N, C-alpha and C positions, 0 to 999 in steps of 0.2 A: 504494500500500500504506500504509494508515493505521491498521490495527487495533492493532498493538503499538508499543512504543517501540523504540529502536535496540537492536541486539545488538552492543555495543561489544567491542573486543579488550582483553585485559589489556595495560596499558602498562608495560613493564619493559625496560630496556636489556639486561638479561641474556637475555631471551627473543628480542629482536631479534638479538643476536649469535649465539645458538644457531641461529636460523633461517638467518642468513647462512652459517654454517659448514656446515650440512647441504645447502645448495644447491650443485649441481655447477658452475653458471656464474653470474656476476653478473647481477642483474636489469637488464633494459633495457626502455625504452619504445620499442617497434618501430612502433607506430601510435597516433596521437592525433588525434581529431576533435572539433570543437565540435558539441554536440548541440542545446542549447536554452537560452534565457534564460527562466527561469520566475519567476513572481510568485505562483502558486497551486499547491497540492499536486496538483491534477488535471492540471497540466502536467508533472509530474516524469516522467522515463523510467520505464517499467514493468518493465524487466529487473530480475531479482532479484540483480544483481551487487553486490559489496561496494563501498562508497563511503568516501572520505576527504575531508573538507571543510577548506578553508583559511579561517581567520578572522584578521583583523588590522585595524589602523588604516588609514585611507585613505592611500595613497602609501607603504605599508610595503614594497611590492614583490611582491604576490601574483601579478600577471600576469607579471612578469619571472621569477619562480620557475617558473611553469608553462611559459613559453617555453623556459627553460634546461633544465628536466628533459626536455622533449619534443623538444629540438633543433629547435624551430620559432620563427623570429623573430617571427612575427605571429599565432600561434595565438590567444593571449589579447591583446586590445588593451590597450596601455599608454597612459597619459595623464599629462601634466604637471599636469592639474587634478584634485586629490584629490576623492574622492567621486563619481567618474564611474560606478563600478559600482553600479547600483541594482537589480539583479536577482540571482537565484541562477543562476549559469552552470554548466552540466553539460558535462564533457569525457569522451568515451569513450576509454578507454585499453586498447590491445591487445585490443579486442573482448571483454573479460571483466570490466571494472571501470570505475568512474567516479571522476574527480577533480572536486571541487566548489569553485567560487570564490564565497564569500559576500560580500555587500555590505560595503565598508569602513565602519568606525565611527570616531567621534571627530573629525569635521572640522567646524569651526564654521560655514563658509559654507553647509553643507547645511541646507536649511530644516527647521523643526520638523515640518512636515507630512511631509516625506520621511523623517525619522528615525522618526516615529511609524508610518509604513508599514513600514519595514525591520524594526523590532523584532519585531512579530508574525510577519512573513514568515520571519525567521531562526529564531524560536522554534518555529514550526510544523515547520520542517524538522528542527531539531536534537533536538526532543523526541520526534518521532513517526515519523521516517523509519527503517523497519526495516533498511534496507540500510546505514545509517551505522555504520562501525566505529570511527572516531576523528576528532578535530579536530586539525589542526596550527595552533597559534596563532603567527602571525608577529609579532615585535617587532623594533624597530630596535636593533641591537647598540650603536650609538653613544650611546644615551640610556637612562637608567633607565626602567622601564616606567611608562607614564602611568596616571592614575586610570582611564581607559577600559580600558587593558590589564588592570589589576588587577580591575576589575569583570567583564570578560569571563571571565577565568580563574576567578574565584570562582563565576560563574554556571555554567560548565562543570563545576566540581567539585561544586557543589550538586546538579546533575542527573546526576551520575555519568557524564559523557561522557568517555571516554578521551581524554587530551590530551597532546601533546608540544609543545615550543616550538622554533621555528626563529628564530634570531637573524640577521636579514638585514643586508646592506650591510657584511659582514665585511671587505671590502677597504679600507674607510675607517678601520679600526683597525689599528695596527701589531701584528704577531703577538705580540710580547712583552707587550702590554697586553690581549689578548683574554680571557685567563683571568679577569682582574679584572672585566671587563665582564660576562662570563657569570655570575660569582659574584653580582654585583648583581642580575641578572635572576632567578636562582634564589632569592635572598633575598627580593626585593620581591614576587615572585609566589608565594612559599612553595611552591616546587616540590620534592617529595621527591627524594632523591638517586638513586632508581632510575628516575626519569622522564627521558627524553632531552631535553637542550637542545643543539641543533646549530647551529654557526656556518655561515653560507651566504653566498655572493656570487654574484649573478646576473651580475655584470660579468666575473668571472674563472672562474666555475664551481667555485670552491672549495666543498667540502662537498656537491657534487652526489651523489657516490656514497653518502655517508652518508644523505642524504634518500631516495634510491632504495632503499637497504637497509631503511629504516624503512617506506616505502610497501609494499615487497614483503611484509614481515611482516604489515602491517595488511590488505592485500588478500588474503592467503592464506586460502583457504577450507577446506583440509584439516584444520587443527587446531581442530576444532569445540569441543574442551574449553576452548579459550582464549576463547570467547565468553561475555559476561556480558549477560544480558537486563536492559534498563532499562524499567520500566513507562512507558507513554505517559501524559502528563498529560491529564486529562479536559478537554474543552472547557468554557469558562466560559459 
């Protein structure tokens, strides 16, 4: 599906909380399966299911987040070598939605040729994938956002892609200092106060329920009034 741009969700922490309150039971991922590693749009799954994509620097913990959310140790392959994810990886969730792992950005050892390939591949997906509802940008809670993090966030805002921020490796920061680190992320990325920034640890599972609540809202199909159409960018 390449005719229109994404129909993104309105990103507002109040709407996420309202959605959580109206649901009778907490959202759970009951079934998760790897579908395909794609490099071209004609390889994308054809189901019209809503999708949420994960973006972040190499080694920020996207694969570990997927595994923790899905209660699967090896569903998404993790690596000690940053930059290993070089494709757009699709995961089928509960047989009615997709979670997308985008290639990591910002790692110096990755060749310029590889980076030149990833850029257009990611842009094609995020600008034109109708099923895309939002992007979760992962950043490392331990450090201020990098120049690559800032550039990615600015790009998502420019193209009006709904974006929330997940601050990973929360277990590495004492609880009493996390608020200050989250404030730095909000300031440096210029994230409005209504946009969620969630602390998460794949190691301990802290923040898992908050991320699942956010995903449940973003994947929800019934509240069509919350969808915002984004025009696809014409081919050059």
